[in-house]
Structure formats: C-alpha cells, structure tokens
C-alpha positions in Angstrom: 22.8 -8.0 -15.2 20.0 -10.7 -15.6 17.2 -9.9 -13.4 13.9 -11.8 -12.3 11.0 -9.1 -11.3 8.1 -10.1 -8.8 5.5 -8.0 -8.2 2.5 -7.2 -9.1 0.5 -3.4 -8.2 1.3 0.1 -9.5 4.3 0.4 -6.9 5.6 -2.2 -8.1 5.4 -1.0 -11.9 7.5 2.4 -11.0 10.4 0.2 -9.8 10.0 -2.1 -13.1 9.9 0.9 -15.4 13.0 2.6 -13.6 15.2 -0.7 -14.0 14.0 -1.2 -17.4 15.2 2.2 -18.3 18.4 1.9 -16.8 19.0 -0.6 -19.2 18.9 -4.1 -16.5 18.0 -7.0 -18.5 14.6 -8.3 -17.1 14.2 -11.8 -18.5 11.5 -13.0 -16.4 8.6 -11.1 -14.6 6.5 -13.4 -11.9 3.0 -11.2 -10.8 -0.2 -12.3 -9.7 -3.0 -14.3 -11.8 -5.4 -11.6 -13.7 -8.0 -10.8 -11.4 -11.8 -9.4 -12.0 -11.7 -5.8 -11.8 -14.1 -2.9 -13.0 -18.2 -3.2 -13.5 -18.0 -5.9 -15.8 -16.0 -7.7 -13.8 -13.7 -8.8 -16.6 -10.6 -10.5 -15.9 -7.5 -7.7 -16.0 -4.0 -7.7 -16.2 -1.4 -6.5 -13.3 0.1 -3.1 -14.0 3.5 -5.5 -14.2 2.4 -7.7 -16.2 0.9 -4.9 -18.6 4.3 -3.4 -18.8 6.2 -7.0 -19.1 3.7 -7.8 -22.4 4.3 -4.0 -23.4 8.2 -4.6 -23.6 7.9 -8.6 -24.8 9.3 -9.6 -21.7 8.4 -13.4 -20.7 5.7 -13.3 -17.7 4.8 -16.4 -15.0 1.5 -16.1 -13.1 1.8 -18.9 -10.4 -1.2 -19.3 -7.9 1.9 -20.8 -5.4 5.5 -21.1 -5.5 5.4 -23.8 -2.9 6.2 -27.2 -4.6 4.5 -29.0 -1.9 1.3 -26.8 -1.7 -1.9 -26.4 -3.3 -0.7 -25.8 -6.5 2.2 -28.0 -6.8 1.8 -27.5 -11.0 2.0 -23.8 -11.0 5.3 -23.8 -8.7 6.8 -26.8 -10.5 6.4 -24.3 -14.1 7.6 -21.5 -12.1 10.8 -23.3 -10.8 11.5 -24.2 -14.6 11.0 -20.8 -15.7 13.2 -19.0 -12.8 16.0 -21.7 -13.4 16.1 -21.4 -17.0 16.2 -17.4 -16.5 19.6 -18.0 -14.8 19.2 -14.6 -13.3 21.7 -12.4 -11.4 19.4 -11.2 -8.7 15.4 -11.1 -8.4 13.5 -7.9 -7.5 10.5 -8.0 -5.1 8.2 -5.8 -4.8 4.7 -5.8 -3.7 4.5 -9.3 -5.3 2.0 -10.6 -2.9 3.3 -14.5 -2.8 5.4 -16.2 -0.1 9.2 -16.9 -1.6 10.0 -20.3 -0.2 14.0 -20.8 0.4 14.5 -22.5 -3.3 13.3 -19.3 -4.9 15.6 -17.2 -1.9 18.3 -19.4 -3.0 18.4 -19.6 -6.7 20.0 -16.1 -8.1 23.4 -15.5 -7.5 22.7 -12.4 -5.5 19.4 -13.7 -3.9 16.3 -11.8 -3.7 16.2 -7.9 -2.7 12.7 -6.3 -1.9 11.7 -3.1 -2.0 9.7 -2.3 1.2 8.1 1.0 1.6 8.9 1.6 5.5 11.7 2.1 7.6 12.1 -1.5 8.8 11.6 -3.1 11.5 8.9 -0.5 11.7 6.1 -1.9 9.7 6.9 -5.0 8.4 3.9 -6.8 6.4 1.5 -6.3 3.8 0.0 -2.6 4.7 3.0 -0.1 5.6 2.1 2.8 3.9 -1.7 2.8 5.5 -0.1 1.9 9.1 2.0 4.8 9.2 -0.4 7.3 8.4 -3.0 5.5 10.6 -0.5 5.5 13.7 0.5 9.2 12.7 4.1 8.5 12.3 6.1 11.8 11.3 8.2 10.2 8.7 8.3 7.2 6.8 10.6 5.8 4.0 12.0 3.1 1.6 14.5 0.0 2.8 16.0 -2.2 0.3 16.3 -5.5 1.8 18.0 -8.8 1.2 15.2 -11.0 1.5 15.2 -14.3 3.9 12.5 -16.7 4.9 11.2 -14.2 7.9 8.4 -11.4 7.2 10.4 -8.8 6.0 13.0 -9.6 8.6 16.4 -9.6 6.2 19.5 -7.7 6.3 19.1 -3.8 5.3 20.8 -3.1 2.2 20.1 0.6 1.4 17.7 3.1 3.5 16.1 6.1 3.0 13.8 8.6 5.0 11.4 11.1 3.8 8.4 12.9 6.0 4.5 12.2 5.8 3.1 15.3 5.6 0.0 16.7 7.5 -2.1 16.3 4.4 -0.6 12.6 2.8 -2.9 10.2 1.7 -1.9 6.6 1.0 -2.6 7.7 -2.6 -0.1 10.3 -2.2 2.4 9.2 0.0 2.5 5.8 -2.1 3.2 7.4 -5.4 6.3 9.2 -3.9 7.3 6.3 -2.1 6.9 4.0 -5.4 9.1 6.6 -7.5 11.9 6.5 -4.2 12.0 2.5 -4.7 12.8 2.8 -8.4 15.4 4.8 -7.9 17.1 3.1 -4.9 17.0 -0.4 -6.4 18.8 0.9 -9.3 20.9 2.1 -7.0 21.1 -1.1 -4.9 22.2 -3.2 -8.3 24.9 -0.7 -9.7 26.4 -0.9 -6.0 26.0 -4.5 -6.3 27.5 -4.8 -9.4 31.0 -4.0 -8.0 30.5 -5.1 -4.6 29.6 -1.8 -2.6 26.3 -3.5 -1.2 26.9 -3.6 2.6 24.3 -5.7 4.4 22.9 -4.4 8.4 20.9 -6.9 10.1 17.9 -5.1 11.6 17.8 -4.2 14.9 15.8 -6.1 17.6 14.1 -2.8 18.7 11.4 -1.1 16.9 9.6 -3.9 15.5 5.6 -3.6 14.4 3.2 -5.2 12.1 1.3 -3.6 9.1 -1.5 -6.2 9.2 -3.5 -6.4 6.2 -6.2 -3.4 5.5 -9.5 -5.2 6.3 -12.8 -3.8 4.8 -14.7 -4.1 7.9 -12.0 -1.3 9.5 -13.4 1.5 7.0 -16.5 1.7 9.3 -15.9 5.1 11.3 -15.6 4.5 14.7 -16.9 8.3 16.2 -16.0 7.4 20.2 -12.5 7.5 18.8 -10.5 10.7 19.4 -11.1 12.8 16.1 -7.3 13.2 15.4 -7.6 8.8 15.0 -10.6 9.3 13.0 -9.0 12.1 10.6 -6.0 9.9 10.1 -7.5 6.9 9.0 -10.0 8.7 6.4 -6.5 9.6 5.3 -5.2 6.1 5.9 -8.2 4.5 3.7 -8.1 6.9 0.9 -7.7 5.3 -1.7 -8.8 1.8 -0.2 -11.3 0.9 1.6 -12.2 4.5 1.8 -13.5 5.4 5.5 -17.8 4.4 5.8 -20.0 6.5 7.6 -23.9 5.9 7.9 -26.1 8.9 8.1 -30.3 8.7 7.6 -29.6 4.9 6.8 -27.0 5.8 3.7 -23.9 5.0 3.5 -21.4 7.8 2.4 -17.4 7.7 2.2 -16.0 10.4 3.7 -12.4 11.2 2.0 -11.3 14.4 3.4 -11.4 15.0 7.1 -9.5 17.3 9.8 -9.1 17.1 13.7 -10.3 20.2 15.0 -9.5 21.5 18.7 -12.1 21.8 21.5 -14.8 19.9 23.3 -17.6 18.7 21.0 -20.5 18.9 24.2 -22.3 16.1 22.2 -23.0 12.5 21.8 -20.0 10.9 19.5 -21.4 11.2 15.8 -23.8 14.1 16.1 -23.7 16.5 13.3 -22.4 20.0 15.4 -22.6 22.6 12.5 -23.3 22.7 8.8 -21.0 25.5 7.1 -21.1 26.4 3.4 -17.9 23.8 2.7 -17.5 21.6 6.0 -18.8 19.4 8.7 -18.6 19.4 12.2 -19.2 16.1 13.3 -18.5 15.0 17.6 -16.4 12.5 18.4 -15.1 10.8 21.5 -12.4 13.6 21.8 -13.0 16.5 19.7 -14.4 17.5 16.8 -13.8 15.9 13.0 -14.5 18.2 10.1 -16.1 16.8 7.2 -14.3 18.4 3.7 -15.4 15.4 1.2 -18.1 13.3 1.0 -19.2 10.5 -1.7 -22.7 8.8 -1.9 -23.4 5.5 -3.3 -23.3 5.4 -7.1 -22.4 9.1 -7.2 -19.0 10.6 -7.1 -16.4 12.2 -4.6 -17.4 15.7 -3.7 -16.7 18.6 -1.9 -18.8 19.3 1.4 -20.1 22.4 -0.7 -21.2 20.6 -3.9 -22.5 17.2 -1.6 -24.8 19.8 0.4 -26.7 20.9 -2.6 -28.4 17.3 -3.1 -28.3 16.5 0.6 -30.6 17.4 3.6 -28.2 17.5 6.1 -28.7 19.7 9.6 -27.1 19.9 12.8 -28.3 17.5 15.5 -28.6 15.0 12.9 -26.3 11.6 14.2 -24.1 9.6 12.3 -25.0 5.6 13.2 -22.4 3.6 15.7 -20.2 1.4 14.2 
C-alpha cells in the first residue's frame, strides 16, 4: 500500500515510525516548514521531516495547500507531488494545515486522521490539553475518515484509556501517540481487505479543543484549587503554568489540590513545608510541588526553597 504521510510533531512521528516498521510504502511526507527554535533560534526540521530524511523519503513543506490561497506556488508544487505519488491513502496526524477538498479526494482510500480524543468530544487543535483541564476521566484515539469539516468525519476505529490523576499533557501525549501508531496500522490492514466500517459521529457530545494560548498560562488564584491543579498538569510541558511572586515570574510544573477552607485571600501563601508550599485559592488550597525560576531548572520545592526566601503571608500577584 502506497502512503502519503502528513504530520509535524512527535505525536505524528510515532505513527510514522510504526507505519514504516510495518512495511507500508511511505512515498511522500508532508510537514510544516522548518521553524526557528532553541536559544540560537536556528531553523529546525520537524520530527516528521527528520525521520523522513533519515529514511530517504521525499518531503514537501508547503505553507498552504489552497490553490487559491496566499501561497498558490506552494500549493501547486504540493499538488504535483501528491498526484505523482499515486497514493492509496494519506495518513494525517497533527499536520497543522487544512486539507482542501482536492487533497481529500486524491488518494484512492481518502485521508485517514489520527485524532487524540474520543470524538466527537474535543474536536480541534488541543484535545489532550483540554481533556486534562476539564477533568475528564478517560480519553483515547479515534481513527477518522477525513471530510471538509473540523474533525467531523466518520469514525473508523476508536480505543479508550484512562486519564490518570498524575497525568500531564506530556505523559498522556506519549501514551496516545503510541496508541495512535498501533491503531493506524490496524486500520490500514483492515482497509486492505475491505474490513473498515465507517460510523458517523453522534450529534450529541460535541466539544471543541481550542488552541492553547500563552496568556492562559497565568494562574488565576480565584479559581478553585482543583481547576488550578488540572491546568498545571494540562499546561505541562507547554506553555507552563505561570505565577508571579515578589515581582518574579515562576513556572509551576507540579501541584495538587487539597481539601479544606483556605481562610485567606486567593494567592496568599498559607504554609511553607519542607517539600511543598500551600497557597489559598477561590475554593480550597493548592500545594505547589515543583517550581522553576526564570533561567533556572525545574526544581522540587525542597530545592527551590534553598534559593528563594518564601514565607507565609506573601501573596502571588493577581492574574
């Protein structure tokens, strides 16, 4: 089976590696243009591009696939490459570009998407983050037949899994990436023998996982402790929950909600323990467990306190 693979980050690379190992013929890779990254802000290839180059697979990096859009020259070149690939299917995983109808119609079996949620819950750009933030008990991966809508296509395969109490976006991402890689291989093996069954998504239960914006990182201490703790996990590793104390921005990488009444204004430091810091919220107490100063490393609170004079009664600034 000849495949085009469209994806950009590590989540996509996990599926790309599984397909390659399973013996599928990936004849073309589509991925986002190289972006500046790191301290030197040098252009860096995406994880998907790096794997493709290592395996001598052709790569296209159009800025758009819309023939009538802002970059028609990119779209035209990509169209030529896609048509020349004569692919049976296109596999899409966290690619980052909208696929116009001409792309959806080109492969014989269409375009199959690996989506990290239990559709129709959490359609959109950030399903892993939003599931943790919302306090969902479970999530999973849906293999979907793509159509012109935003994650609205028919479901082909779905597998569920729990969201653990200590899951961050990083840990859940890795489990779902591995799951998605296994499932897309299974889906293509079923497709090869005509065994895939398409199921329309239900009309009820639709939610949207809007893109994570940096401004969301600022902790609002008037929120309930449980929500703050979930957002700390949801925003790990990006963008990282941020709190300002004594005019210094601190990133909070690990925290937990405690029951009880704070008895103080939200953002007030209630107690400083050897390995944790209790902070009042709008409902309950948040216990900070891992903190990072600007330019420093992530530190357990016990190590953080050796270099930061933190005392009860100090107050984190308002959002």
